[in-house]
N, CA, C and O atoms as CSV, one atom per row, in Angstrom:
chain,resi,resn,atom,element,x,y,z
A,1,HIS,N,N,87.676,-37.146,116.074
A,1,HIS,CA,C,87.021,-38.326,116.157
A,1,HIS,C,C,86.135,-38.673,115.049
A,1,HIS,O,O,85.893,-39.839,114.736
A,2,GLU,N,N,85.601,-37.538,114.395
A,2,GLU,CA,C,84.632,-37.844,113.223
A,2,GLU,C,C,85.246,-38.535,112.119
A,2,GLU,O,O,84.708,-39.483,111.547
A,3,GLY,N,N,86.552,-37.987,111.773
A,3,GLY,CA,C,87.183,-38.679,110.713
A,3,GLY,C,C,87.515,-40.202,110.967
A,3,GLY,O,O,87.474,-41.018,110.046
A,4,LEU,N,N,87.842,-40.537,112.244
A,4,LEU,CA,C,88.027,-41.842,112.680
A,4,LEU,C,C,86.930,-42.748,112.438
A,4,LEU,O,O,87.064,-43.848,111.901
A,5,ALA,N,N,85.657,-42.176,112.919
A,5,ALA,CA,C,84.499,-42.939,112.997
A,5,ALA,C,C,84.057,-43.184,111.361
A,5,ALA,O,O,83.480,-44.228,111.057
A,6,ARG,N,N,84.304,-42.364,110.545
A,6,ARG,CA,C,84.038,-42.475,109.132
A,6,ARG,C,C,84.981,-43.578,108.549
A,6,ARG,O,O,84.575,-44.442,107.771
A,7,ASN,N,N,86.158,-43.488,108.947
A,7,ASN,CA,C,87.257,-44.460,108.461
A,7,ASN,C,C,86.834,-45.896,108.823
A,7,ASN,O,O,86.880,-46.807,107.996
A,8,VAL,N,N,86.410,-46.065,110.129
A,8,VAL,CA,C,85.982,-47.362,110.825
A,8,VAL,C,C,84.825,-47.912,109.962
A,8,VAL,O,O,84.899,-49.013,109.417
A,9,ALA,N,N,83.747,-47.093,109.860
A,9,ALA,CA,C,82.609,-47.323,109.201
A,9,ALA,C,C,82.799,-47.753,107.666
A,9,ALA,O,O,82.144,-48.664,107.160
A,10,TYR,N,N,83.762,-47.005,106.980
A,10,TYR,CA,C,84.242,-47.501,105.700
A,10,TYR,C,C,84.902,-48.878,105.770
A,10,TYR,O,O,84.435,-49.773,105.066
A,11,CYS,N,N,85.743,-49.072,106.405
A,11,CYS,CA,C,86.338,-50.262,106.622
A,11,CYS,C,C,85.462,-51.488,106.908
A,11,CYS,O,O,85.746,-52.595,106.451
A,12,GLN,N,N,84.411,-51.263,107.663
A,12,GLN,CA,C,83.382,-52.289,107.982
A,12,GLN,C,C,82.631,-52.673,106.737
A,12,GLN,O,O,82.311,-53.835,106.484
A,13,GLN,N,N,82.372,-51.659,105.990
A,13,GLN,CA,C,81.659,-51.799,104.818
A,13,GLN,C,C,82.482,-52.667,103.620
A,13,GLN,O,O,81.908,-53.423,102.836
A,14,VAL,N,N,83.680,-52.456,103.629
A,14,VAL,CA,C,84.420,-52.878,102.512
A,14,VAL,C,C,85.262,-54.330,102.739
A,14,VAL,O,O,85.561,-55.116,101.840
A,15,ASP,N,N,85.557,-54.471,104.150
A,15,ASP,CA,C,86.341,-55.630,104.583
A,15,ASP,C,C,85.670,-57.042,104.344
A,15,ASP,O,O,84.721,-57.407,105.038
A,16,GLU,N,N,86.143,-57.736,103.441
A,16,GLU,CA,C,85.448,-59.022,103.041
A,16,GLU,C,C,85.737,-60.224,103.956
A,16,GLU,O,O,85.195,-61.323,103.835
A,17,HIS,N,N,86.650,-59.895,104.881
A,17,HIS,CA,C,87.079,-61.026,105.803
A,17,HIS,C,C,86.865,-60.803,107.251
A,17,HIS,O,O,86.829,-61.777,108.002
A,18,HIS,N,N,86.728,-59.662,107.679
A,18,HIS,CA,C,86.960,-59.399,109.211
A,18,HIS,C,C,85.705,-58.393,109.688
A,18,HIS,O,O,85.609,-58.022,110.858
A,19,SER,N,N,84.805,-58.015,108.701
A,19,SER,CA,C,83.783,-57.105,109.191
A,19,SER,C,C,82.732,-57.728,109.994
A,19,SER,O,O,82.605,-58.950,109.916
A,20,PRO,N,N,81.976,-57.062,110.742
A,20,PRO,CA,C,80.849,-57.544,111.489
A,20,PRO,C,C,79.854,-58.361,110.561
A,20,PRO,O,O,79.377,-59.423,110.959
A,21,ALA,N,N,79.560,-57.844,109.332
A,21,ALA,CA,C,78.810,-58.357,108.424
A,21,ALA,C,C,79.208,-59.806,108.050
A,21,ALA,O,O,78.415,-60.734,107.890
A,22,MET,N,N,80.486,-59.858,107.942
A,22,MET,CA,C,81.113,-61.365,107.452
A,22,MET,C,C,81.011,-62.263,108.609
A,22,MET,O,O,80.671,-63.435,108.446
A,23,ASP,N,N,81.284,-61.786,109.768
A,23,ASP,CA,C,81.073,-62.593,111.133
A,23,ASP,C,C,79.721,-63.114,111.180
A,23,ASP,O,O,79.521,-64.285,111.503
A,24,GLU,N,N,78.734,-62.282,110.863
A,24,GLU,CA,C,77.265,-62.698,110.879
A,24,GLU,C,C,77.051,-63.723,109.901
A,24,GLU,O,O,76.397,-64.720,110.208
A,25,LEU,N,N,77.590,-63.564,108.623
A,25,LEU,CA,C,77.502,-64.487,107.618
A,25,LEU,C,C,78.065,-65.841,107.976
A,25,LEU,O,O,77.441,-66.894,107.842
A,26,ARG,N,N,79.240,-65.737,108.421
A,26,ARG,CA,C,79.900,-67.157,108.825
A,26,ARG,C,C,79.203,-67.824,109.999
A,26,ARG,O,O,79.235,-69.045,110.150
A,27,THR,N,N,78.609,-67.045,110.781
A,27,THR,CA,C,77.705,-67.579,111.912
A,27,THR,C,C,76.582,-68.398,111.264
A,27,THR,O,O,76.460,-69.612,111.428
A,28,ARG,N,N,75.777,-67.643,110.521
A,28,ARG,CA,C,74.602,-68.097,109.882
A,28,ARG,C,C,74.924,-69.273,109.164
A,28,ARG,O,O,74.207,-70.261,109.321
A,29,LEU,N,N,76.046,-69.320,108.280
A,29,LEU,CA,C,76.405,-70.532,107.417
A,29,LEU,C,C,76.792,-71.617,108.326
A,29,LEU,O,O,76.472,-72.769,108.031
A,30,GLY,N,N,77.466,-71.363,109.434
A,30,GLY,CA,C,77.851,-72.449,110.255
A,30,GLY,C,C,76.719,-73.214,110.838
A,30,GLY,O,O,76.715,-74.441,110.929
A,31,LYS,N,N,75.686,-72.369,111.258
A,31,LYS,CA,C,74.451,-72.807,111.899
A,31,LYS,C,C,73.633,-73.812,110.932
A,31,LYS,O,O,73.183,-74.892,111.314
A,32,GLN,N,N,73.499,-73.260,109.527
A,32,GLN,CA,C,72.943,-74.051,108.545
A,32,GLN,C,C,73.588,-75.296,108.399
A,32,GLN,O,O,72.873,-76.291,108.279
A,33,TYR,N,N,74.869,-75.420,108.389
A,33,TYR,CA,C,75.603,-76.591,108.139
A,33,TYR,C,C,75.542,-77.710,109.403
A,33,TYR,O,O,75.548,-78.935,109.283
A,34,GLU,N,N,75.491,-77.068,110.421
A,34,GLU,CA,C,75.253,-77.843,111.723
A,34,GLU,C,C,73.753,-78.396,111.708
A,34,GLU,O,O,73.597,-79.545,112.122
A,35,ASP,N,N,72.760,-77.762,111.317
A,35,ASP,CA,C,71.473,-78.227,111.179
A,35,ASP,C,C,71.350,-79.372,110.119
A,35,ASP,O,O,70.655,-80.380,110.245
A,36,ARG,N,N,72.186,-79.026,108.992
A,36,ARG,CA,C,72.126,-80.048,107.977
A,36,ARG,C,C,72.818,-81.417,108.501
A,36,ARG,O,O,72.314,-82.514,108.260
A,37,LEU,N,N,73.876,-81.277,109.152
A,37,LEU,CA,C,74.536,-82.462,109.855
A,37,LEU,C,C,73.580,-83.269,110.715
A,37,LEU,O,O,73.468,-84.490,110.612
A,38,GLU,N,N,72.875,-82.495,111.597
A,38,GLU,CA,C,71.929,-83.150,112.342
A,38,GLU,C,C,70.740,-83.671,111.720
A,38,GLU,O,O,70.203,-84.653,112.233
A,39,ALA,N,N,70.255,-83.144,110.680
A,39,ALA,CA,C,69.377,-83.851,109.714
A,39,ALA,C,C,69.776,-85.039,109.144
A,39,ALA,O,O,69.104,-86.071,109.144
A,40,GLU,N,N,71.039,-84.875,108.581
A,40,GLU,CA,C,71.516,-86.247,107.853
A,40,GLU,C,C,71.598,-87.382,108.900
A,40,GLU,O,O,71.197,-88.518,108.645
A,41,LEU,N,N,72.134,-87.027,110.087
A,41,LEU,CA,C,72.354,-88.063,111.112
A,41,LEU,C,C,71.008,-88.750,111.412
A,41,LEU,O,O,70.906,-89.976,111.433
A,42,THR,N,N,69.968,-87.902,111.645
A,42,THR,CA,C,68.774,-88.335,112.064
A,42,THR,C,C,68.167,-89.146,110.873
A,42,THR,O,O,67.661,-90.235,111.144
A,43,LYS,N,N,68.172,-88.718,109.604
A,43,LYS,CA,C,67.801,-89.518,108.529
A,43,LYS,C,C,68.486,-90.893,108.473
A,43,LYS,O,O,67.892,-91.917,108.134
A,44,ALA,N,N,69.765,-90.843,108.827
A,44,ALA,CA,C,70.412,-92.115,108.597
A,44,ALA,C,C,70.263,-92.934,110.103
A,44,ALA,O,O,70.919,-93.941,110.370
A,45,GLN,N,N,69.442,-92.409,110.867
A,45,GLN,CA,C,69.157,-93.199,112.100
A,45,GLN,C,C,70.431,-93.466,112.907
A,45,GLN,O,O,70.586,-94.533,113.500
A,46,ILE,N,N,71.363,-92.463,112.925
A,46,ILE,CA,C,72.693,-92.525,113.758
A,46,ILE,C,C,72.516,-91.716,115.068
A,46,ILE,O,O,72.415,-90.490,115.025
A,47,PRO,N,N,72.485,-92.314,116.077
A,47,PRO,CA,C,72.269,-91.598,117.349
A,47,PRO,C,C,73.524,-90.637,117.675
A,47,PRO,O,O,74.678,-91.053,117.573
A,48,PHE,N,N,73.232,-89.390,118.054
A,48,PHE,CA,C,74.218,-88.430,118.282
A,48,PHE,C,C,73.858,-87.274,119.473
A,48,PHE,O,O,72.703,-86.950,119.750
A,49,LEU,N,N,74.802,-86.838,119.980
A,49,LEU,CA,C,74.631,-85.632,121.003
A,49,LEU,C,C,74.971,-84.464,120.406
A,49,LEU,O,O,75.966,-84.489,119.682
A,50,THR,N,N,74.331,-83.362,120.549
A,50,THR,CA,C,74.513,-82.022,119.844
A,50,THR,C,C,75.372,-81.341,120.809
A,50,THR,O,O,75.527,-81.835,121.925
A,51,GLU,N,N,75.988,-80.169,120.451
A,51,GLU,CA,C,76.820,-79.285,121.379
A,51,GLU,C,C,75.944,-78.901,122.614
A,51,GLU,O,O,76.466,-78.895,123.729
A,52,ALA,N,N,74.760,-78.612,122.466
A,52,ALA,CA,C,73.809,-78.168,123.465
A,52,ALA,C,C,73.759,-79.359,124.557
A,52,ALA,O,O,73.929,-79.171,125.761
A,53,ASN,N,N,73.473,-80.750,123.895
A,53,ASN,CA,C,73.629,-81.727,124.773
A,53,ASN,C,C,74.706,-81.777,125.578
A,53,ASN,O,O,74.583,-81.762,126.802
A,54,MET,N,N,75.958,-81.848,124.925
A,54,MET,CA,C,77.160,-81.894,125.673
A,54,MET,C,C,77.398,-80.750,126.731
A,54,MET,O,O,77.908,-81.085,127.800
A,55,ARG,N,N,77.110,-79.586,126.549
A,55,ARG,CA,C,77.084,-78.635,127.470
A,55,ARG,C,C,76.310,-78.874,128.738
A,55,ARG,O,O,76.763,-78.668,129.864
A,56,LYS,N,N,75.063,-79.340,128.454
A,56,LYS,CA,C,74.244,-79.649,129.594
A,56,LYS,C,C,74.889,-80.752,130.432
A,56,LYS,O,O,74.715,-80.748,131.651
A,57,ARG,N,N,75.662,-81.746,129.811
A,57,ARG,CA,C,76.335,-82.754,130.546
A,57,ARG,C,C,77.694,-82.332,130.959
A,57,ARG,O,O,78.489,-83.159,131.406
A,58,GLN,N,N,77.987,-81.101,130.831
A,58,GLN,CA,C,79.281,-80.636,131.280
A,58,GLN,C,C,80.313,-81.269,130.649
A,58,GLN,O,O,81.255,-81.519,131.401
A,59,TYR,N,N,80.457,-81.652,129.369
A,59,TYR,CA,C,81.540,-82.286,128.600
A,59,TYR,C,C,82.703,-81.127,128.643
A,59,TYR,O,O,82.486,-79.915,128.641
A,60,ALA,N,N,83.848,-81.701,128.678
A,60,ALA,CA,C,84.969,-80.651,128.675
A,60,ALA,C,C,85.191,-80.158,127.364
A,60,ALA,O,O,85.766,-79.073,127.275
A,61,ARG,N,N,84.802,-80.822,126.196
A,61,ARG,CA,C,84.989,-80.571,124.860
A,61,ARG,C,C,83.683,-80.590,124.073
A,61,ARG,O,O,82.956,-81.578,124.177
A,62,THR,N,N,83.329,-79.553,123.282
A,62,THR,CA,C,82.067,-79.787,122.570
A,62,THR,C,C,82.264,-79.610,121.049
A,62,THR,O,O,82.253,-78.505,120.507
A,63,PRO,N,N,82.441,-80.763,120.410
A,63,PRO,CA,C,82.371,-80.714,118.851
A,63,PRO,C,C,80.941,-80.564,118.494
A,63,PRO,O,O,80.095,-80.621,119.388
A,64,ASP,N,N,80.621,-80.385,117.322
A,64,ASP,CA,C,79.224,-80.199,116.814
A,64,ASP,C,C,78.368,-81.359,117.232
A,64,ASP,O,O,77.234,-81.211,117.688
A,65,THR,N,N,78.964,-82.535,117.057
A,65,THR,CA,C,78.261,-83.707,117.462
A,65,THR,C,C,79.256,-84.829,117.853
A,65,THR,O,O,80.336,-85.008,117.289
A,66,ILE,N,N,78.774,-85.562,118.879
A,66,ILE,CA,C,79.403,-86.776,119.351
A,66,ILE,C,C,78.559,-87.866,119.076
A,66,ILE,O,O,77.347,-87.750,119.256
A,67,LEU,N,N,79.143,-89.098,118.589
A,67,LEU,CA,C,78.349,-90.318,118.411
A,67,LEU,C,C,78.585,-91.168,119.639
A,67,LEU,O,O,79.712,-91.600,119.876
A,68,PRO,N,N,77.649,-91.397,120.353
A,68,PRO,CA,C,77.699,-92.263,121.620
A,68,PRO,C,C,78.191,-93.627,121.382
A,68,PRO,O,O,78.749,-94.273,122.269
A,69,GLU,N,N,77.972,-94.112,120.091
A,69,GLU,CA,C,78.421,-95.377,119.699
A,69,GLU,C,C,79.116,-95.034,118.192
A,69,GLU,O,O,78.488,-94.718,117.181
A,70,PRO,N,N,80.455,-95.170,118.307
A,70,PRO,CA,C,81.311,-94.916,117.195
A,70,PRO,C,C,80.797,-95.818,116.067
A,70,PRO,O,O,80.348,-96.955,116.213
A,71,ILE,N,N,80.945,-95.072,114.804
A,71,ILE,CA,C,80.530,-95.872,113.473
A,71,ILE,C,C,81.918,-95.890,112.452
A,71,ILE,O,O,82.837,-95.081,112.576
A,72,ALA,N,N,81.884,-96.769,111.617
A,72,ALA,CA,C,83.029,-97.139,110.724
A,72,ALA,C,C,82.608,-96.403,109.268
A,72,ALA,O,O,81.527,-96.698,108.757
A,73,ILE,N,N,83.434,-95.511,108.674
A,73,ILE,CA,C,83.072,-95.096,107.568
A,73,ILE,C,C,84.356,-95.237,106.577
A,73,ILE,O,O,85.343,-94.542,106.816
A,74,ASP,N,N,84.355,-96.027,105.593
A,74,ASP,CA,C,85.526,-96.318,104.726
A,74,ASP,C,C,86.788,-96.780,105.625
A,74,ASP,O,O,87.914,-96.294,105.511
A,75,GLY,N,N,86.415,-97.819,106.557
A,75,GLY,CA,C,87.451,-98.353,107.342
A,75,GLY,C,C,87.891,-97.602,108.461
A,75,GLY,O,O,88.675,-98.121,109.255
A,76,ARG,N,N,87.407,-96.226,108.649
A,76,ARG,CA,C,87.892,-95.490,109.831
A,76,ARG,C,C,86.870,-95.472,110.776
A,76,ARG,O,O,85.694,-95.626,110.449
A,77,ILE,N,N,87.297,-95.262,112.131
A,77,ILE,CA,C,86.192,-95.054,113.209
A,77,ILE,C,C,85.942,-93.721,113.479
A,77,ILE,O,O,86.849,-92.933,113.748
A,78,ILE,N,N,84.743,-93.405,113.424
A,78,ILE,CA,C,84.310,-91.920,113.696
A,78,ILE,C,C,83.658,-91.868,115.084
A,78,ILE,O,O,82.763,-92.660,115.380
A,79,LYS,N,N,84.046,-91.064,115.815
A,79,LYS,CA,C,83.639,-90.855,117.292
A,79,LYS,C,C,82.913,-89.569,117.482
A,79,LYS,O,O,82.090,-89.439,118.388
A,80,TRP,N,N,83.237,-88.504,116.545
A,80,TRP,CA,C,82.784,-87.073,116.625
A,80,TRP,C,C,82.758,-86.426,115.398
A,80,TRP,O,O,83.440,-86.892,114.486
A,81,ILE,N,N,81.995,-85.292,115.195
A,81,ILE,CA,C,82.055,-84.756,113.815
A,81,ILE,C,C,81.997,-83.130,114.187
A,81,ILE,O,O,81.146,-82.639,114.928
A,82,GLU,N,N,83.009,-82.434,113.564
A,82,GLU,CA,C,83.044,-81.055,113.634
A,82,GLU,C,C,82.597,-80.431,112.379
A,82,GLU,O,O,83.393,-80.509,111.444
A,83,SER,N,N,81.594,-79.889,112.196
A,83,SER,CA,C,81.034,-79.228,110.900
A,83,SER,C,C,81.758,-77.830,110.572
A,83,SER,O,O,81.816,-76.877,111.349
A,84,LYS,N,N,82.149,-77.870,109.631
A,84,LYS,CA,C,82.726,-76.412,109.139
A,84,LYS,C,C,82.109,-76.153,107.694
A,84,LYS,O,O,82.232,-76.859,106.693
A,85,ALA,N,N,81.442,-75.008,107.838
A,85,ALA,CA,C,80.790,-74.555,106.562
A,85,ALA,C,C,81.825,-74.437,105.494
A,85,ALA,O,O,81.505,-74.077,104.361
């Protein structure tokens, strides 16, 4: 088992795509971009619901933000925003 444990530890250190460290990095970056999205919507005075708001209201689906009143951007109607870092 010792050899297997070393092998797993080594893989976790060098795996650039699926290691616990990369999962943590993706989570932190995702949160940063969600926070930035919320700040930009607030700055633009665009009302929105966050994922946490939607969960409290028991929405079936929870994108990062829902716009209670859709807006038009470049001729397209926007009802929700999913932020991906």
